[in-house]
PyMOL Python script that loads the backbone (N, CA, C, O; Angstrom):
from pymol import cmd

cmd.read_pdbstr("""\
ATOM      1  N   MET A   1      92.542  65.923 159.366  1.00  0.00           N
ATOM      2  CA  MET A   1      91.513  65.800 158.373  1.00  0.00           C
ATOM      3  C   MET A   1      91.347  64.310 158.045  1.00  0.00           C
ATOM      4  O   MET A   1      92.005  63.792 157.143  1.00  0.00           O
ATOM      5  N   SER A   2      90.486  63.643 158.764  1.00  0.00           N
ATOM      6  CA  SER A   2      90.247  62.228 158.513  1.00  0.00           C
ATOM      7  C   SER A   2      89.034  62.072 157.594  1.00  0.00           C
ATOM      8  O   SER A   2      88.168  62.945 157.527  1.00  0.00           O
ATOM      9  N   ALA A   3      88.993  60.952 156.895  1.00  0.00           N
ATOM     10  CA  ALA A   3      87.920  60.703 155.932  1.00  0.00           C
ATOM     11  C   ALA A   3      86.577  60.608 156.646  1.00  0.00           C
ATOM     12  O   ALA A   3      86.463  59.949 157.680  1.00  0.00           O
ATOM     13  N   ASN A   4      85.569  61.263 156.098  1.00  0.00           N
ATOM     14  CA  ASN A   4      84.225  61.184 156.660  1.00  0.00           C
ATOM     15  C   ASN A   4      83.165  60.943 155.578  1.00  0.00           C
ATOM     16  O   ASN A   4      81.968  61.058 155.841  1.00  0.00           O
ATOM     17  N   VAL A   5      83.611  60.608 154.358  1.00  0.00           N
ATOM     18  CA  VAL A   5      82.702  60.300 153.254  1.00  0.00           C
ATOM     19  C   VAL A   5      82.928  58.845 152.862  1.00  0.00           C
ATOM     20  O   VAL A   5      84.023  58.468 152.444  1.00  0.00           O
ATOM     21  N   GLY A   6      81.888  58.035 153.001  1.00  0.00           N
ATOM     22  CA  GLY A   6      81.993  56.600 152.748  1.00  0.00           C
ATOM     23  C   GLY A   6      81.769  56.209 151.298  1.00  0.00           C
ATOM     24  O   GLY A   6      81.665  57.066 150.420  1.00  0.00           O
ATOM     25  N   GLY A   7      81.695  54.902 151.055  1.00  0.00           N
ATOM     26  CA  GLY A   7      81.645  54.314 149.712  1.00  0.00           C
ATOM     27  C   GLY A   7      80.542  54.820 148.805  1.00  0.00           C
ATOM     28  O   GLY A   7      80.826  55.462 147.794  1.00  0.00           O
ATOM     29  N   LEU A   8      79.287  54.546 149.142  1.00  0.00           N
ATOM     30  CA  LEU A   8      78.171  54.955 148.277  1.00  0.00           C
ATOM     31  C   LEU A   8      78.074  56.478 148.198  1.00  0.00           C
ATOM     32  O   LEU A   8      77.814  57.029 147.128  1.00  0.00           O
ATOM     33  N   ASP A   9      78.276  57.148 149.308  1.00  0.00           N
ATOM     34  CA  ASP A   9      78.244  58.612 149.337  1.00  0.00           C
ATOM     35  C   ASP A   9      79.322  59.169 148.408  1.00  0.00           C
ATOM     36  O   ASP A   9      79.084  60.135 147.682  1.00  0.00           O
ATOM     37  N   ARG A  10      80.484  58.569 148.434  1.00  0.00           N
ATOM     38  CA  ARG A  10      81.599  59.014 147.603  1.00  0.00           C
ATOM     39  C   ARG A  10      81.271  58.844 146.118  1.00  0.00           C
ATOM     40  O   ARG A  10      81.515  59.749 145.320  1.00  0.00           O
ATOM     41  N   ILE A  11      80.718  57.686 145.748  1.00  0.00           N
ATOM     42  CA  ILE A  11      80.366  57.432 144.349  1.00  0.00           C
ATOM     43  C   ILE A  11      79.304  58.416 143.869  1.00  0.00           C
ATOM     44  O   ILE A  11      79.405  58.962 142.771  1.00  0.00           O
ATOM     45  N   LEU A  12      78.285  58.639 144.700  1.00  0.00           N
ATOM     46  CA  LEU A  12      77.222  59.583 144.322  1.00  0.00           C
ATOM     47  C   LEU A  12      77.762  60.996 144.159  1.00  0.00           C
ATOM     48  O   LEU A  12      77.360  61.707 143.239  1.00  0.00           O
ATOM     49  N   ARG A  13      78.660  61.407 145.029  1.00  0.00           N
ATOM     50  CA  ARG A  13      79.254  62.743 144.924  1.00  0.00           C
ATOM     51  C   ARG A  13      80.024  62.908 143.617  1.00  0.00           C
ATOM     52  O   ARG A  13      79.918  63.940 142.954  1.00  0.00           O
ATOM     53  N   ILE A  14      80.794  61.892 143.251  1.00  0.00           N
ATOM     54  CA  ILE A  14      81.582  61.965 142.022  1.00  0.00           C
ATOM     55  C   ILE A  14      80.669  62.016 140.805  1.00  0.00           C
ATOM     56  O   ILE A  14      80.901  62.810 139.894  1.00  0.00           O
ATOM     57  N   VAL A  15      79.631  61.178 140.776  1.00  0.00           N
ATOM     58  CA  VAL A  15      78.700  61.162 139.641  1.00  0.00           C
ATOM     59  C   VAL A  15      77.958  62.494 139.533  1.00  0.00           C
ATOM     60  O   VAL A  15      77.873  63.071 138.448  1.00  0.00           O
ATOM     61  N   VAL A  16      77.425  62.981 140.648  1.00  0.00           N
ATOM     62  CA  VAL A  16      76.700  64.263 140.631  1.00  0.00           C
ATOM     63  C   VAL A  16      77.639  65.397 140.233  1.00  0.00           C
ATOM     64  O   VAL A  16      77.247  66.287 139.479  1.00  0.00           O
ATOM     65  N   GLY A  17      78.860  65.374 140.726  1.00  0.00           N
ATOM     66  CA  GLY A  17      79.832  66.401 140.364  1.00  0.00           C
ATOM     67  C   GLY A  17      80.128  66.413 138.879  1.00  0.00           C
ATOM     68  O   GLY A  17      80.205  67.476 138.262  1.00  0.00           O
ATOM     69  N   LEU A  18      80.296  65.223 138.299  1.00  0.00           N
ATOM     70  CA  LEU A  18      80.562  65.143 136.857  1.00  0.00           C
ATOM     71  C   LEU A  18      79.364  65.611 136.039  1.00  0.00           C
ATOM     72  O   LEU A  18      79.530  66.282 135.020  1.00  0.00           O
ATOM     73  N   VAL A  19      78.159  65.261 136.479  1.00  0.00           N
ATOM     74  CA  VAL A  19      76.951  65.699 135.761  1.00  0.00           C
ATOM     75  C   VAL A  19      76.830  67.222 135.813  1.00  0.00           C
ATOM     76  O   VAL A  19      76.567  67.860 134.794  1.00  0.00           O
ATOM     77  N   LEU A  20      77.018  67.796 136.984  1.00  0.00           N
ATOM     78  CA  LEU A  20      76.931  69.259 137.094  1.00  0.00           C
ATOM     79  C   LEU A  20      78.024  69.943 136.290  1.00  0.00           C
ATOM     80  O   LEU A  20      77.778  70.954 135.633  1.00  0.00           O
ATOM     81  N   LEU A  21      79.226  69.394 136.342  1.00  0.00           N
ATOM     82  CA  LEU A  21      80.331  69.982 135.601  1.00  0.00           C
ATOM     83  C   LEU A  21      80.097  69.901 134.094  1.00  0.00           C
ATOM     84  O   LEU A  21      80.547  70.773 133.350  1.00  0.00           O
ATOM     85  N   SER A  22      79.408  68.877 133.646  1.00  0.00           N
ATOM     86  CA  SER A  22      79.123  68.753 132.215  1.00  0.00           C
ATOM     87  C   SER A  22      78.191  69.864 131.727  1.00  0.00           C
ATOM     88  O   SER A  22      78.167  70.172 130.536  1.00  0.00           O
ATOM     89  N   LEU A  23      77.427  70.465 132.635  1.00  0.00           N
ATOM     90  CA  LEU A  23      76.540  71.567 132.252  1.00  0.00           C
ATOM     91  C   LEU A  23      77.311  72.788 131.754  1.00  0.00           C
ATOM     92  O   LEU A  23      76.753  73.638 131.060  1.00  0.00           O
ATOM     93  N   VAL A  24      78.584  72.873 132.105  1.00  0.00           N
ATOM     94  CA  VAL A  24      79.397  73.990 131.636  1.00  0.00           C
ATOM     95  C   VAL A  24      79.710  73.829 130.150  1.00  0.00           C
ATOM     96  O   VAL A  24      79.842  74.817 129.428  1.00  0.00           O
ATOM     97  N   PHE A  25      79.829  72.578 129.696  1.00  0.00           N
ATOM     98  CA  PHE A  25      80.302  72.326 128.339  1.00  0.00           C
ATOM     99  C   PHE A  25      79.207  71.886 127.368  1.00  0.00           C
ATOM    100  O   PHE A  25      79.290  72.172 126.174  1.00  0.00           O
ATOM    101  N   VAL A  26      78.179  71.191 127.873  1.00  0.00           N
ATOM    102  CA  VAL A  26      77.092  70.726 127.004  1.00  0.00           C
ATOM    103  C   VAL A  26      75.759  71.127 127.612  1.00  0.00           C
ATOM    104  O   VAL A  26      75.702  71.553 128.765  1.00  0.00           O
ATOM    105  N   GLY A  27      74.712  70.996 126.859  1.00  0.00           N
ATOM    106  CA  GLY A  27      73.389  71.350 127.382  1.00  0.00           C
ATOM    107  C   GLY A  27      73.219  72.850 127.455  1.00  0.00           C
ATOM    108  O   GLY A  27      73.516  73.555 126.491  1.00  0.00           O
ATOM    109  N   PRO A  28      72.741  73.355 128.598  1.00  0.00           N
ATOM    110  CA  PRO A  28      72.474  74.792 128.695  1.00  0.00           C
ATOM    111  C   PRO A  28      73.742  75.642 128.788  1.00  0.00           C
ATOM    112  O   PRO A  28      73.657  76.867 128.697  1.00  0.00           O
ATOM    113  N   GLN A  29      74.907  75.034 128.966  1.00  0.00           N
ATOM    114  CA  GLN A  29      76.192  75.732 129.078  1.00  0.00           C
ATOM    115  C   GLN A  29      76.131  76.869 130.084  1.00  0.00           C
ATOM    116  O   GLN A  29      76.475  78.011 129.780  1.00  0.00           O
ATOM    117  N   THR A  30      75.693  76.537 131.267  1.00  0.00           N
ATOM    118  CA  THR A  30      75.566  77.526 132.321  1.00  0.00           C
ATOM    119  C   THR A  30      76.785  77.508 133.240  1.00  0.00           C
ATOM    120  O   THR A  30      77.329  76.441 133.525  1.00  0.00           O
ATOM    121  N   PRO A  31      77.216  78.675 133.702  1.00  0.00           N
ATOM    122  CA  PRO A  31      78.355  78.703 134.624  1.00  0.00           C
ATOM    123  C   PRO A  31      78.037  78.087 135.992  1.00  0.00           C
ATOM    124  O   PRO A  31      78.955  77.818 136.766  1.00  0.00           O
ATOM    125  N   TRP A  32      76.770  77.861 136.301  1.00  0.00           N
ATOM    126  CA  TRP A  32      76.398  77.221 137.563  1.00  0.00           C
ATOM    127  C   TRP A  32      76.945  75.794 137.636  1.00  0.00           C
ATOM    128  O   TRP A  32      77.045  75.220 138.720  1.00  0.00           O
ATOM    129  N   GLY A  33      77.291  75.237 136.507  1.00  0.00           N
ATOM    130  CA  GLY A  33      77.853  73.894 136.483  1.00  0.00           C
ATOM    131  C   GLY A  33      79.174  73.779 137.207  1.00  0.00           C
ATOM    132  O   GLY A  33      79.563  72.687 137.622  1.00  0.00           O
ATOM    133  N   TRP A  34      79.874  74.898 137.364  1.00  0.00           N
ATOM    134  CA  TRP A  34      81.150  74.887 138.098  1.00  0.00           C
ATOM    135  C   TRP A  34      80.960  74.486 139.549  1.00  0.00           C
ATOM    136  O   TRP A  34      81.918  74.086 140.211  1.00  0.00           O
ATOM    137  N   LEU A  35      79.727  74.588 140.058  1.00  0.00           N
ATOM    138  CA  LEU A  35      79.452  74.127 141.421  1.00  0.00           C
ATOM    139  C   LEU A  35      79.670  72.620 141.542  1.00  0.00           C
ATOM    140  O   LEU A  35      79.803  72.095 142.648  1.00  0.00           O
ATOM    141  N   GLY A  36      79.706  71.938 140.423  1.00  0.00           N
ATOM    142  CA  GLY A  36      79.968  70.511 140.422  1.00  0.00           C
ATOM    143  C   GLY A  36      81.357  70.155 140.924  1.00  0.00           C
ATOM    144  O   GLY A  36      81.615  69.004 141.276  1.00  0.00           O
ATOM    145  N   LEU A  37      82.250  71.134 140.960  1.00  0.00           N
ATOM    146  CA  LEU A  37      83.592  70.878 141.497  1.00  0.00           C
ATOM    147  C   LEU A  37      83.555  70.535 142.974  1.00  0.00           C
ATOM    148  O   LEU A  37      84.392  69.768 143.451  1.00  0.00           O
ATOM    149  N   VAL A  38      82.604  71.088 143.702  1.00  0.00           N
ATOM    150  CA  VAL A  38      82.533  70.849 145.154  1.00  0.00           C
ATOM    151  C   VAL A  38      82.265  69.377 145.460  1.00  0.00           C
ATOM    152  O   VAL A  38      83.067  68.761 146.163  1.00  0.00           O
ATOM    153  N   PRO A  39      81.161  68.775 144.961  1.00  0.00           N
ATOM    154  CA  PRO A  39      80.970  67.359 145.266  1.00  0.00           C
ATOM    155  C   PRO A  39      82.031  66.463 144.623  1.00  0.00           C
ATOM    156  O   PRO A  39      82.367  65.410 145.164  1.00  0.00           O
ATOM    157  N   LEU A  40      82.553  66.879 143.477  1.00  0.00           N
ATOM    158  CA  LEU A  40      83.578  66.082 142.814  1.00  0.00           C
ATOM    159  C   LEU A  40      84.843  66.016 143.675  1.00  0.00           C
ATOM    160  O   LEU A  40      85.392  64.934 143.887  1.00  0.00           O
ATOM    161  N   LEU A  41      85.298  67.147 144.161  1.00  0.00           N
ATOM    162  CA  LEU A  41      86.500  67.172 144.991  1.00  0.00           C
ATOM    163  C   LEU A  41      86.292  66.486 146.334  1.00  0.00           C
ATOM    164  O   LEU A  41      87.168  65.756 146.797  1.00  0.00           O
ATOM    165  N   THR A  42      85.141  66.712 146.964  1.00  0.00           N
ATOM    166  CA  THR A  42      84.905  66.050 148.246  1.00  0.00           C
ATOM    167  C   THR A  42      84.773  64.545 148.067  1.00  0.00           C
ATOM    168  O   THR A  42      85.102  63.786 148.978  1.00  0.00           O
ATOM    169  N   GLY A  43      84.299  64.104 146.917  1.00  0.00           N
ATOM    170  CA  GLY A  43      84.243  62.678 146.634  1.00  0.00           C
ATOM    171  C   GLY A  43      85.622  62.082 146.432  1.00  0.00           C
ATOM    172  O   GLY A  43      85.898  60.979 146.905  1.00  0.00           O
ATOM    173  N   PHE A  44      86.491  62.798 145.736  1.00  0.00           N
ATOM    174  CA  PHE A  44      87.835  62.295 145.479  1.00  0.00           C
ATOM    175  C   PHE A  44      88.702  62.253 146.739  1.00  0.00           C
ATOM    176  O   PHE A  44      89.492  61.325 146.911  1.00  0.00           O
ATOM    177  N   ILE A  45      88.564  63.246 147.618  1.00  0.00           N
ATOM    178  CA  ILE A  45      89.410  63.262 148.814  1.00  0.00           C
ATOM    179  C   ILE A  45      88.743  62.603 150.020  1.00  0.00           C
ATOM    180  O   ILE A  45      89.358  62.496 151.081  1.00  0.00           O
ATOM    181  N   SER A  46      87.500  62.164 149.869  1.00  0.00           N
ATOM    182  CA  SER A  46      86.739  61.478 150.938  1.00  0.00           C
ATOM    183  C   SER A  46      86.607  62.312 152.209  1.00  0.00           C
ATOM    184  O   SER A  46      86.551  61.772 153.314  1.00  0.00           O
ATOM    185  N   PHE A  47      86.558  63.606 152.043  1.00  0.00           N
ATOM    186  CA  PHE A  47      86.383  64.494 153.195  1.00  0.00           C
ATOM    187  C   PHE A  47      85.443  65.626 152.831  1.00  0.00           C
ATOM    188  O   PHE A  47      85.615  66.284 151.805  1.00  0.00           O
ATOM    189  N   CYS A  48      84.440  65.851 153.685  1.00  0.00           N
ATOM    190  CA  CYS A  48      83.489  66.932 153.482  1.00  0.00           C
ATOM    191  C   CYS A  48      83.538  67.854 154.697  1.00  0.00           C
ATOM    192  O   CYS A  48      83.194  67.425 155.798  1.00  0.00           O
ATOM    193  N   PRO A  49      83.958  69.110 154.527  1.00  0.00           N
ATOM    194  CA  PRO A  49      84.013  70.035 155.658  1.00  0.00           C
ATOM    195  C   PRO A  49      82.648  70.245 156.314  1.00  0.00           C
ATOM    196  O   PRO A  49      82.571  70.397 157.533  1.00  0.00           O
ATOM    197  N   ALA A  50      81.583  70.255 155.534  1.00  0.00           N
ATOM    198  CA  ALA A  50      80.244  70.438 156.102  1.00  0.00           C
ATOM    199  C   ALA A  50      79.879  69.261 157.003  1.00  0.00           C
ATOM    200  O   ALA A  50      79.261  69.452 158.051  1.00  0.00           O
ATOM    201  N   TYR A  51      80.258  68.040 156.601  1.00  0.00           N
ATOM    202  CA  TYR A  51      80.002  66.859 157.429  1.00  0.00           C
ATOM    203  C   TYR A  51      80.723  66.973 158.762  1.00  0.00           C
ATOM    204  O   TYR A  51      80.167  66.618 159.801  1.00  0.00           O
ATOM    205  N   SER A  52      81.946  67.462 158.744  1.00  0.00           N
ATOM    206  CA  SER A  52      82.690  67.576 160.002  1.00  0.00           C
ATOM    207  C   SER A  52      82.083  68.637 160.925  1.00  0.00           C
ATOM    208  O   SER A  52      82.145  68.510 162.147  1.00  0.00           O
ATOM    209  N   LEU A  53      81.501  69.677 160.338  1.00  0.00           N
ATOM    210  CA  LEU A  53      80.877  70.720 161.155  1.00  0.00           C
ATOM    211  C   LEU A  53      79.623  70.219 161.864  1.00  0.00           C
ATOM    212  O   LEU A  53      79.354  70.606 163.001  1.00  0.00           O
ATOM    213  N   ILE A  54      78.848  69.348 161.188  1.00  0.00           N
ATOM    214  CA  ILE A  54      77.617  68.874 161.802  1.00  0.00           C
ATOM    215  C   ILE A  54      77.749  67.477 162.407  1.00  0.00           C
ATOM    216  O   ILE A  54      76.779  66.923 162.924  1.00  0.00           O
ATOM    217  N   GLY A  55      78.968  66.907 162.338  1.00  0.00           N
ATOM    218  CA  GLY A  55      79.222  65.637 163.000  1.00  0.00           C
ATOM    219  C   GLY A  55      78.739  64.399 162.270  1.00  0.00           C
ATOM    220  O   GLY A  55      78.427  63.393 162.906  1.00  0.00           O
ATOM    221  N   VAL A  56      78.671  64.452 160.952  1.00  0.00           N
ATOM    222  CA  VAL A  56      78.217  63.304 160.157  1.00  0.00           C
ATOM    223  C   VAL A  56      79.440  62.551 159.646  1.00  0.00           C
ATOM    224  O   VAL A  56      80.432  63.156 159.241  1.00  0.00           O
ATOM    225  N   ASN A  57      79.354  61.219 159.670  1.00  0.00           N
ATOM    226  CA  ASN A  57      80.418  60.378 159.152  1.00  0.00           C
ATOM    227  C   ASN A  57      79.773  59.191 158.448  1.00  0.00           C
ATOM    228  O   ASN A  57      79.111  58.379 159.095  1.00  0.00           O
ATOM    229  N   THR A  58      79.955  59.075 157.126  1.00  0.00           N
ATOM    230  CA  THR A  58      79.365  57.976 156.385  1.00  0.00           C
ATOM    231  C   THR A  58      80.360  56.861 156.095  1.00  0.00           C
ATOM    232  O   THR A  58      80.030  55.901 155.398  1.00  0.00           O
ATOM    233  N   CYS A  59      81.570  56.980 156.622  1.00  0.00           N
ATOM    234  CA  CYS A  59      82.571  55.915 156.465  1.00  0.00           C
ATOM    235  C   CYS A  59      82.176  54.730 157.345  1.00  0.00           C
ATOM    236  O   CYS A  59      81.613  54.891 158.428  1.00  0.00           O
ATOM    237  N   SER A  60      82.491  53.535 156.841  1.00  0.00           N
ATOM    238  CA  SER A  60      82.211  52.352 157.644  1.00  0.00           C
ATOM    239  C   SER A  60      83.194  52.287 158.807  1.00  0.00           C
ATOM    240  O   SER A  60      84.353  52.680 158.674  1.00  0.00           O
ATOM    241  N   LYS A  61      82.734  51.802 159.917  1.00  0.00           N
ATOM    242  CA  LYS A  61      83.576  51.673 161.091  1.00  0.00           C
ATOM    243  C   LYS A  61      84.457  50.440 160.949  1.00  0.00           C
ATOM    244  O   LYS A  61      83.948  49.338 160.741  1.00  0.00           O
ATOM    245  N   SER A  62      85.764  50.610 161.059  1.00  0.00           N
ATOM    246  CA  SER A  62      86.672  49.466 160.935  1.00  0.00           C
ATOM    247  C   SER A  62      87.233  49.077 162.292  1.00  0.00           C
ATOM    248  O   SER A  62      88.018  48.134 162.388  1.00  0.00           O
TER     249      SER A  62
END
""", "prot")
cmd.dss("prot")
cmd.show_as("cartoon", "prot")
cmd.util.cbc("prot")
cmd.orient("prot")
């Protein structure tokens, strides 16, 4: 399981995940906000299973 989520992609995933997760506690308080865990976790671990299935890699080449 090698990293396939790069810098900007990782930051956007974490921000979007936090925004979606906040919907559980504030605003409309909808349980759909729990879906925010997916981008949040993939942002933190820098690995997206969907990216590996379709062959996408946003990490910079070193």
